[in-house]
Structure formats: C-alpha cells, structure tokens
N, C-alpha and C positions, 0 to 999 in steps of 0.2 A: 504494500500500500504506500501511497505517497505521503508527504508530510501533512497535507490538508486532511486526508482521511484519517491519519493517525491521531491528529488532534480531535477531530470530530468523534472518532471511536472512543478515545479516552474520556471525553466529556460525557458521552452517552453511557459508557460503562460505569463511570464513577458517580454520576448524579443519582441521588437517592430519590425514589418515587415519593410524591406528595399528593395530597388531595387538594384540588382546586374547587371551591364552591361557586366560582363565577357563573358557570352555566346554570346551576341550581337557582342562584339569586336572580339572574336575568329571566329565566323561565318563570319563576314565581311572580316577578313584576309583570310579565306579559300576561299570564293567566289571570291575575287579579283584575286587570283592565279589560281583557278580551273574551274571557270564557263566557259562553252563552250567546255571543254576538254572531257566531259563524258556525257552519257545519263543522264536524270534527276533522275531516280531512283538510279543509281550508284553515281551521284553527292550527292544526299541526304544521302546515306549510308556512303560515304567517309567523308562528313561533320560531321555526327554523330560520326564516328570513331575519327575524329580530335578533337571533343569536349571531348570524353571519354579519349583521350590520354593527353590532355592539360589542362582541367579544374582543378581548385583547389580541392583537396581531403581533407575531414574533418572527424576526429574521435574525438568526445568530451569526456570529463571526464564522467565516469560512463556508457557510452554507451555500449550496447551489440549488438544491431542492428545498422548497420552503413550505411552511404550514404546520401548525400544531393544533391538537384538539383542545388543550388547555392553554394558559397564558405563557407557558415555557415548556421545555422538554421535561418529560417524566411527571408533569402535573396532570393528574387524573381527574376528569370531570365526574360528577355524580348525576344521577338521573332520578330525581324524586318522584317523577310521574310513574316510574316503574317500581322502584323500591326506595322508600324514604328512610335514610339512615337516621337513627336516633342519636342523641348526644352521646349516649353510652357507646353506641357502635363506633362513632368517630374516635372516641377516646381509646377504645380497644384497638382500633386500627393503628393508632399512634403508638400504643404501648406494647402490643403483642411482640414477643421476642423474635419472630421470624416473619419475613415478607411483610414488614410493617410499612405504613404510609405516614409520612409526617403530616400532621394536621395542626395548624396554628390555633392556639387557644381562642383568639378573637374570632376565628372562623366557626369554631364550635358554638360560641355565643351567638353569632349571627344566625347560624342554623336554628338554634333554640328559639330565637326571637322572631325570625322571619320565615324560614323555609318550612320547618316542622309544623307550625300552627296552620299554615295553609294546606299542606299536603296530607296532613293526618286524616285518614279515612278516605282519601281520594286516590291513593296510589294503586297501581294495578295489583300489586301483591295483596293489599288489604281488600280490594274488590273481590279478588279470587278467594282468599281464605275465609271471607265472611259468608261464603255460600257453598261450602263443601260438606258432603255427607260424612257422618261419623265413621262409617266403615272405611272410607278412603283415608281419613285422618289416622285411624288406628293402624292401617297397613303402612302408610307413609312413615309414621313415627316408629314403627317396628323395623324399618329398613328393608321392606319388601321392594320398594322402588323409590326413585327420586322424581322430581318434577322440575325440568329446566326452567319453565316459563314463570315459576313463582319468584324468580330472582332477576330475570333479564328478558330482553326481547328475544323472540324465537328466531331460529334460522342460522344455518351455516352457508354463507353467501359467497359465491365466486363469480367473476365477470368473464364475459367473452370479448370479442373484438369490437363491440358496438361503439365504445367511446373513442376508439382510434380512427373510426371512419366518420363519426358525427360529433359536432360540438353541441353544447346544450341549446344553442339557438336553433340548430337544425331540428333537434328533438322537440323544442318548444313549437316550431312550425308544425310538426306532425301532430302535436297535442291540439293546436287550434284547428287543424284540418279535421281531426276526429270530433271536436266539439261541434263543428259546423255540420257534421253528418248525424248528430244525435236525432233520434226519432221520438219526439215527445208524444206522438199520437199512438204509436203501436208498441213502444218499448216501455213497460212499466218501471224499468230501472233507469230510464234516461236521466231523470233528475239526479239520482245518486251518481251515475257516471259523470254527469256534468260537474258536480262538486269535486269528485276525485280528479278529474282532468284539470279543473281550475287550480286545484292544489298542486298538481304536478308542475303546471306552468309557473306558479309562484316559487316553487322550490328551485326551478332552473334559475330564476332571477336571483334567488338567495345565494346560490353557489357562485354565480358570476360576480355578485357584489363582494363576496369573500375574497375572490381572486383579485379583483380590482383594488381592494384595500391593500393587498400585498404589493401590488404594482406601485401604488402611491407611496407606501412606506419605503420600498426599494429606491425609488427616485429621490425621496427625501434623504435617505442615507447616502446615496451617491453624491448628492450635492454637498454633503458635509464630509465626504471621504477624501483624505489627502493622498492615499496610495492609488496610483493610476490603475494598477491591475485590478484591485478590488472595486474601484469605481466602475470599470468596464463590466465586471461580473454583476454588480448590482443593477446596472442598466440592462444587461441581458436578462436578469431575473424579472425586471419590470416588463420588458418586452414579452417574455414568455407568459407572464401572468395576465397580460392583456389579450394574449392569443387564446390560452386555455384556462378554463374549460368552455369558454364561450364558443370557440371554433374548434374544428378537428385539428389535431396536432400535425405539424409538418416535419418536425425534426425529432431526433432521438431524445434530446433534452425536453422538448415539449410533450412528447409521448409519456415520459416518466412523470413529469409534473402533472399532466392530465390525470393519470391514474391516481396520483397522490391526492389531488383535490377531490376526486370522486370518493376515494377511500375516506378522507376526513369528513366529507359530507355525510356519508352513511353512518359513521360512528359518532358524529355529533348530533344528528337528527334524533336518533332513538336508541341506538345500540348500547345497551347496558353492559353487555359482555358477550361477544360473539366472535366468530371467525370470518372476518372480511378478508377476502383474498383476491389477487389479480388473475387467478387461473393460470393459463399457459403464458406467463410473462415473456419467456424467451421467444415464443412464436409471435406474440404481439409486437415485440420490439425489433425483431429481425429485419423486416422490410425497411424500417427507418435507418437502422444501422448500415445495411448494405447500400442503400441509396446514398447516404452521406459519405460512406467510405469511398464509393466510386466518385462522388463529386469533390472529395478532398476536404470536406467541411468537418470531418471528425476522424480520429484515429482510434485504435484499440484502447490505448491508455486513457483517452478522454472518456470513451464509452464506459470503461471500467470504473473510472472516478465517479461518473454520474450514477451508475448502478450502485456503487458503494454508498453514495449519499442517500439513495432510497433505502438501502438496507438499514442504515443508521436511523433514518426517520421512523421506520417501523419499530426499531428497538426502543425509540423514545416513547412509545405508546404502550404503557403498561396497562394491564387489565383493570377495569373498574372493580373495586372490591365489593363483596356482598354484605348482607345485613344479618342481624339476629344472631342465632347460634353459629351460623356459618362464619360470621366475622371473627369469631374467637379462634377458629382453626387457621393454621398456617396454610396459605393457598399457593398461588403462583402469580408471578408478574406477567406471565405469557398470555398474550391476547390471541394466539392461535392463527396468525397469518401464515398460511402455507403457500409456497410458490412451486407450481408444477414445472418440471423441466423435462424436455424430451417428449415422449409419447408419439402420437400420430397426428398428422394434419387431417382436415376434414376429407381430403381426397384419398386418405389411406396411406400416404407416404410418410417416411420418417420425419419426426418433428424436431429433432435435435439440430442445432446450428452452432456457429461460433459464439453466439450470445449465450447459449447453454453452457459452454465451457467457461466463458467469462463469469457467469453467475456462480458456477462451482468454485472458481478461484476466489471470488468475493466472499462467499460463505466460509471458505477455508481460512483466508487471511484475517477476516474480522472475527470469526468464531464468537458471535454474539448470541444472546438468548433467542432473539427472533429477528427477522422472519426465519421460518424453518423450511429449507428447501426439500423437495421430494423429487426423486428421479423415477421416470415412468418408462418402463422397458417393454417393448413389443418384440415380436419376431424380426422386425425390421430395424430395431435399434442396433447400431454398430457396437461391436465389442469395445472399441476404443472409448465410447462414451460411458458405458457401464464401468470400465476399469478406472476412468477418471473419477467417477463417483466413489469407487472402492478406495481410492487413494485418500479421499476425504474421510470416508467412514473409518479407516484405520487410525485416524488422528484422535478418535475417541470422543467426538462431540455428540454422538448419538444421532447425527444427521449427516447426509441426507437419508431419509427413509426411502424404501424402494417399493414400487407398485407395478403390478402386472397390467399393462395397458390393455392387452387383449381381453383379460378377464373383466376389467372395469367396463370396457365397452359392452361385453356380453351381459353384464349385470343390468346395464341400462336398456339394452335392446329387449331383454326378457320382459321388462315392465312397460314396453310400448313406445320407447323413444326411437327416433330415426337413427340410422347409422351415422349420418353427418352430425347430428346433435350429440350423439354419444361420443364420437371421436373428439369433438370440441369440449366435451366434459372431462371430468377427472375426479380428483379428490380435494377436499378442503378440511379445515379443522385438523382432526387427527387422521382418519382414514375414510371419511364419509364420501360416498359416491353421489355425484349430481351432474346435471347438464348445465354447464357454466353459462351464466347470463340468461338462462331460460327457465330456471327452476327455483321454487322455494322448497328446499328440502329441510324440513323442520325436525330437530332432535327434541323428543318429548321427555327424555329422561331415561335413567338406567333401570333395568330389571335385575333383581338379585335372585338368580335361578337357584343357587344352593339354599337360600333362605326358603324358597318354595318347598324344597325337599325337607328342610328342618320342620316347617309347620305341618307337613304331611306326616312326619314321624311323631307329631304331637297332636294329631287329629284336629288341625286347624288353629291350634293355640300357639302363640309366641311364647317359647319357654323362658325368655328373658323377662317379660312383663306379665305373663299370665293372662294376657288379653286374647280373646278370640279375634283373629285377624284374617282367617280363611274360612273354609267351610268344613263341616264334619265329613270326613271320608273314611272313618273307621279306626279303631284301635289297632295299630300295626302288630301288636302281640297276637292278634287273632288272624293275621294273614297267613295263609298256608303255603303260599308260593310267591316268587319274585314278581310275577305278572300282576298279582293283586296289589302289591305295593306300588308298582309302576303305574297302574291304572289310577290309584288314589293320587299319585303325584301329578298326573296329567289333568285330573279334575281340578286340583288346586291351582295348577298353572292357568287353566282356562278361566277360572274365577278371577284370579289376580290380574291377568291381562285385560279382561273385560272391564274390571273396575277401573284400571288405569286409563283405558281408552275412553270410557264414559266421561271421566273428568277432564282428560286431555281435550276432548271435543268441546266441552264447555269453555275451557280456558282459551281455546283457539278462537271461538266466536267473540270472546271478550276482547282479545287483541284486535280482531278485525273491526270491531265496533268502536273501541275507545283509543286505540293506539295505531292508527294507520301510519305508513311510512311513505309519503308521496315522493320524496327525492329518490329513495331506493327504487321505487316503482318505475321511475323514469328510465333507469339504466338496465332494467330487466325486461327482456323482450316479451311482447304481447300484452303487457299491462296497459300501454297506451291504447292499443287497438280495442281491448276489452273494456277500457274505462274502469278498471278495477285495481285495487291496491295489492301490493305484494302479499299481504297477509289475508287477502280475501279472494284468492283464486285468480289473481291477475296474471301470473306467469304462465308460460306454455305448459309447464309440468308442475304438479303440486304433490309433494310426498311427505308423509310423516314416518319417522323412524322411532322404534323402541330399541334401545341398546341393551343387549343381553350380556350379562356378566357371569363369569365363573364356570364356564363350560368344563374346564379341567377339574375343578373341585367337585362339581356335581357328578361328573362321569366317574371319578375315582371313588366317590362316596357310594354311588350305586353299585359300582363294581365290587367294593368291599362287602356291602350287604349281600349281594348275590353270591359272592364267593364263600363267605364265612358263615352266613346265617342260613341261606337256602340250599347251597350246593354241598358244602362239607358238613354243615350242621355242627361245627365245633364251637360256634358262638351262638347263644340264644338271643332272640330279639330283646328279651327282658334284660339280659346282661348288657347288651350293647346300649340300649336306651339309658340304663343306669349309669354306664360309664360316660356317655355323652353329657348327661345331666350334671355329673360331678367333674367334668373336664378331665377325665381319666385319672382323677386323684386315687392314689394307691392301686392303680391298674395300668402301670406302664407296660407290663408284658403284653396286654391286649392291644394297647396303642401301637407298640412295635410290630405286633403281628399284622395289624391292619396296614401299617406303613410299609412293611418290608415283604409281605407275602400276598399282596394284591396286584393283579394286573392293572397297571396305570396307563392312562392316556399319554401319548407322546413318546412311546417306545416301540412303535411299529408292531403292536400286539393287538391282533384282531379281536381278542376277547374284550379288551377295554374299548377299542375304537368302535366296535359295533354298538356299544352303549352310547358313546358320543353321537354316532350317527342317528340313533333313535331319539335322543334328547333334542338334537338339532332339528330333526324333521318335525317333532312335536312343537318346538318353539315356532318354527315356520308355520305350522298349521294353526297355531293359536293366534298369530299376529298377522301374517301376510294376507292381504285382501280385505281386512276389516275397514269399513268406510270411515273416512274423515269428513270434515264439514265442507270440503271444497270440491266434492264430486269425484274425488280419487281415493286412494287407499293408504293403509299402513304397510310398512315393510319392516323387517328386522335388520339390524346389523350387530356385529359382535365386537363391541367396543366397551372399554371400562374407564378410559382416562385414568384418574386416580381413585375412582369410586370403589375399586376392589378392596382398597384399604378401609374405607368407611364401612362398606358392607360387611367386611370381616369383623369390625368392631361391634356390629349389631347382631352377631351370631355367637352361639355357643360352639362347643367342639363339633367336629364333623366326623363322619364314619370312616374317612380315609386316614385318620390319625392326626388331622390338623387340630391344634389346641384352640380353645375359645378365644375370640377377639383378634386372632391373627388374620392377615389378609387372605382373601380367597384368590384364586388364579385370575390373572389379568387377560383381557381380550380373549383370543383363542389359544393363548399360550398354555402349555401344560402347567400343572400345579408346581409351585416353587420347589425345586429339588426332586421332582418326580420323573423328570426326563433324564434317564440314566444311560441311554444307549447312543448318545451323540446326536448332532444336528440332523444327520440324514434320517434317522429314525423319527425325529420330530416332524420333519416335512412329509414323510410318508404317512404318518398318522393324520396330519392335517389334510393331506390329499384325499382322504376318505370323506371329508366334509364337502358337500356340494356348494362351494362358495359362490357360485353364480346366483344362487337363490338369495344371497344376502346383499345388503347395501354396503358391505365392507367388513373385513375381518382384520384382526390385529395380531401379529406374531412378534414377540420379543425374543431375541437371543443374545446371550452374553458370551464374548470371546476374550481370552487372555491376549494382551497385546503381543506376546511372544509368538503367537501363531499367525500373525499377519505382517511379518517383517519383510519377506522377500517378494519378488515379482511372482514367483510360483504360488506363494500363499494367496496373493490377490487373485490370481487366476482360479484358484480353488474356491474362493469366496464368490467370484462371479459365476462359477459353475454351479455352486449351491443355489444361487438365486435363479439362474436359468432353469435348473432342474425343478425347483419348487413351482415356478410359474408354468412350466410345461405340464406339471401335475395338477394345475388348476388353482394354485395359491393366489390370493389377492394382494398380500402385502407382507413384507418382512423388514425388520429394523434391528440394529445391532448396538449394544453397548460393548465397547472395547476398553475394558478396564479391569484390573485385578483386584481381588478382595483386600489385599494389604493396603493398596492405595486408598480404597474407600474407607477403611478403618482409620487410617492416618488422618484422612480428611475430617472424620468425626472428632478426632482428638485435637487436631490443630487446624480449625477451619480457616483461620486467616492466611494460612500458607497454601490454601487450595481454593482461593476465591474464583479462579477461572475454570474450575473443574465442571464441565457439562456432562450430564448423563441422560440417557433416554429413560424417561419415566413411564410414559405410556405412548400415546401418539404424538408426543412432543418431548423436547429436551428441556432440562432445567438445571440450574446450578445446584450441585449436590448439597452444598452447605445451606442452601435456602429451603431444603426439604426438612420436614420434621423427622424425628427419630423413627417413627413408624414407617414412613416412606423410604428412608435410608435403609432400614433393616430389610424391607421388602426387596430392594434392589440387590443388596448383598446376598440375600437368600437365593437369588436366581442361579441356576446351574452354570458353572464356567465350562463352556464348550471348547472343543478342539477340532480342527479340520484334519480329517484323515487323508 
C-alpha cells in the first residue's frame, strides 16, 4: 500500500467506535413536526431528505472516496424508529468490556430528555412485542428460535449493475413516467402506488443533495488548501460528487463513489443493522477500469488506491448496536458487507478480471475487519484465480470465503429465477443466496434444531425453565423404537416452524406498513414498475429464509440415541434422560461412551450421514414453500453466524456427550471435535446433503499454518475446494491458525490486536470475541491436508 493508504488504514484501524445521536435527534425533530401530515412512504422519504440536508458532512485528510453515515469515521448512528435505546442501554454500550461504543454523557442526557420521550411506545420493536402471543414468547425466551426483525430492518441486500448504467435523475425520470401511467379508475392500489412513487422521487433528490453538500465542502476546503496536490484532489472530489449519484458514472473513481453514496443512502435511511453489499464489484468496475486504462487516464496503482479507499470506508462503518439484553452481550463491529469476486457473467463466461486480482491484493494488504471478500468458483474459473485466493487464505485472516458459483446458480434456478438473474446473483451477508439488485431476501431468524430434539425428549417442556414451549408428543420412556422418537421430533419441528412463520408474517406486514424504504426501493429492480416498496413485494423476487442451526449436534445426538438406546440396548432411555438432566454429573463413563462410541457426522460414515440427510429433508419439508405475505414463499438455509453459541447456552446437555450450555455445531459444520477423519471425510459427509435445496450452507474448517506453506500445499487446498464443489458443496471457509497462538492471544490480547479469525460467515478480531466464542473456535478440529 502507498503512504496515503497506510495513513488512512491506521486511522480506521485505531479509531474506537462511538455512538452518534445526531441522526436520532434530527429524526425526532422531523417526526415531531411532520408525523400525521403525509402518507408513511412520503413521510419516510421526507425524513431521509431532512437527514441528507442537515446531517454533518465529513471529508478527512487524504480521502479520495468521501461520505460517512455519522459525523466522522466509526461514529455509529442509532435508529429509534426501529429500536429505541434506553439510557441504560447506552451506558452499557459505553461500559461493557468488549466491543464497546463510546457514548458521551451529554448524549445520554439528550437521549433521556428528547429522543426517548418521543419514541417510547412508537418504535417498531415495541409495536411488535406489544402484540405477540404467549406461546411465541415462551418459545422465543427458551431459545427455540430468534427473530431478526425485532432489532433491525429486515433484508440482506446486494446490488446489481443498475447504478453504473443510470444516475438517480434517470431513475427519477422513470418514476415520473410510471406515475403518469397510474390507472386510478381500474387499479384499486393506484393511490398507494402513487404515494410510494412520490416517495421514491423525493429520496432521489435527498441523495443528490447529500452528494452536492460534499461537493460544496470539497470546494471550500480546496480554496483554503495550501498544498497544490491536495487542492487538485479536493477539486476532483467536488467534480465527482456533482456527477454522482445524480448521473451515471463515467470513470473508475466515479463508479466507486457512486456505489458508496448509494450504500450510505440505504444504511442511513432505515438500516439498523444489515448486510448492504455491492454484489459483483469486480464485474461492475471492470469496464471503467479497462476503458480508462486504454485511454491512459488511470493506471493499476491508481485503481488500487481508489479501491483501497473504498475498503477503508466500509471499515469505518461499524454495526449499529442492539438494545435490551442483547446490548449486554459482546457482539461484533462487523456490518457484514460482502464483496463477491469472480463467478460468472450473465452470459455464462468467467467473471474474474484484473480488478478481481487487485481486490484480492487490497484485502491482503489492508487485512481489515471489513469488507469481507468472497471468491466465487465455477467450472470456468481459472486455477490461477483460485490459487491467488488461496495465497490470501493462508495468511490467516479467515477470508476470502469460497463459494460454488454453479451451485449458487442452481439454488436460485430451482426456486424460479432466470439463469441470467441467477448468474448476476450470488451471496451476501454470510452465505445467503439472492438475485442481486432484484430480490428482497429476508432473514427471519435462527432455528435451534437441537433444542427441538431437547423438548421432544421432555414431551414439549423446556427442561431449563419448566415451561411448556412445544406440544405433547409422548413420554420418550414409552417409545419402543427409534422411529417413534423421530416421529415425535418431526411433530415438534412442524409446530415450532409454524409458530415462527405465523409471527414472522405479522412482523413482515408491520414493516411494510410502518417502515417503508423508498430510497432502497429505487435501486432494486421492478419496485418502480410495480409502484411498491422493497418491503412490500416490490422487487422481482421476494424470499424469506429461516436459518437452521446445529445440524451436526442434532445428527450426533440422534445417532447416539439410536445406537445406544434402541440398537445395542446398553443404555436405557431412563438412564440417558437422567444423565442429561444432571449434565452427566457422576456419569462421565456414559458421556465418554456417547462421545467416543457413536457414529458422528463429518467422518464419511453413512450411519450418521443418513440421519443428517433425514433431518435435513424434514427441515426442508417443514419450511420450504410455506407462504409469506408477498405472494412467494419461505426457504431454509443452514447458517448460524454466532447464534450456535447463544443457542448452546439455552440448552442442557445433549445425547452426543456435549455438556450443558456449551455451543452447538455451527452452520453445516460437524460438531466441534467430532470430525476425526480429516477434511476429505468432512466434505464427503456434506456431499450427502442436497445443498441445492437450501439458500446457502456454511462449512468451517481449521488448518494448522504449517500445512499451507508450500506451493504444493496451496494446490492441495485448491483441490479440496474443487472436489467439494464438484460434490455439490455451497461454501467453505478456513481458519489458518494454531491453538497455541489462540491461547496466547487470550492471555496477552494487546500483543494480538491484528489477529483475525473466521467466526462464522464472517471474520472478527479474536480479542474482541468473548471467552465463549474464543473457546468455540479453539475447540474446532485442527485439520491437515493429506
């Protein structure tokens, strides 16, 4: 990296996140004056315009790409219309020992005096929780599932090439053309469409105002700048900000700034904590790069510098923190911006280019928390590109993660998307599949599958609280065979899934009604033509996902019960249930029998893998095709993020020998320490899962650094990836770090401030993780390449 980028990187890395209440105060002022005077879409758009007109504008030294969500880097906005932090929440965020946010005492007082009194009882979270059935609350509080939309706006959003071909003025013209075609005689929704379209037009104006204010500031700074080079840079920034986002970009610089202004618009408008991503950034930027390279107006180093500036901008935007009990837990600063590299173009040709290699170099040199690059590998991806990614993987940052392009495409085609849209799609957030720029793919929350088995073993009762959280499916002591137990498990599963979907659909309508996102709707295809909001069925495709956690733990637990209770008969159900209730106290021999003498998932053992297949198929049957409120359906994906740690805390001991409150397995990974036959056995077990039926699966693997030293070692790693994808795998990612290093980092955190590790579908600084998450990563099997 050059000196400019080194300075920007250091500032981004060393600046501590803080809470900015500016957005909350401006929004409160606006709502006090304007609420009730406009339709809700227009109100939201006018509020966005008010924010863009009045929020603090920042251009830092050395910056070439400009714009912040808050008044300065790492200043995190709050969203009281979604979740209104209490004064106690803000104090906790300031004081909590890990991943804390600095909150000024005077800001807490302002919140108490101005923000909280207005929003109390009006936030989306309160609207939702005030109308939920007791059976849902009991299941939620028992840890059977989580609900994403009780803390933040829904959706993992990624863009396609629309904003590189159209400026906001072009899109505003389309909006007005659509308004002119409204049929108020025959279309009963014409008035609603008109309000939504008017809101979209206002939001275009808002984003243009925001950019113009940056242009004015840059010109003012240039007039006061004594350094000739910096003066020219500031004048260039001003020129770029007058061009985009009003007009389509013409240069590499303008294309990057265009994306960044759109990104900022979406996360300022409503996004309380989401994964806003550029999609196939390398493919979007390649035409600009090649055109300018030919014209001699840019060279590789300049392109790399500009891309590095974008990387740093993303890193400056830490995730807005949550509220309530969740605020007490150490979380992550990661806002889950994923950048897809490689893949296929819409015509089916290889999508990698020189920009892809530049992006890998940027990620390697900066090794920041975010954005997190992912490499997308198809049968047409050159080995050179995969190996370039492997060279970054072995550095131990936990990224790039690697995805099977062909599998991701087939996952989308299976649910009705065109091949062209599927090829332009990919993954965002952690591993979630979607049609970029054309789909609202909403994550509704995690499902604790091992917990479903736990309540089955207790006839619908949560053993930790004693509450009935499921349905009565019979005393397992009376089951005469394994199939009776499994039938009870599937009945509990169907009940829990239906309960979750019932409330998800209610919450979905609440967001469509009370929290439209008109600016986001402008940049997602078909919202303008339909005259509908992103949250109200506007996009071309509308999908809801339920993320299923713990397939390894539930498989191994069922395998243990089948093996030891029903097949060998050496353990009675009575004895097993007693041991689980007492967390194997005074019964370590039984725990070791279960742990060491059971066929476990992840070892290429068909006895265990057949159970996994059956559970997976029943998850699919319980979820896939259930209707949402937008005329389409729910699908499953196999993602845990860090919820496998939380879900483990909400459970007693498991029949696979796992002790109470320890994490369950993550994603589709085997249970921690259960994969004993090497990485090839792991991928062979996973290949028995029909992953095309999912919206994404997540596989974590950990390697010792010593096994990835040589070129031949990298070839083996690439071969492992290719083999897994040939077998139908969706995704794989790697931690390359030894246990000794991780334990040293626990003991001497200040010496390991730069240590990034793969947590789930994202990387995080190891020392920012709490002890439970650190221990979970340490417990993962250290694999070697044969």
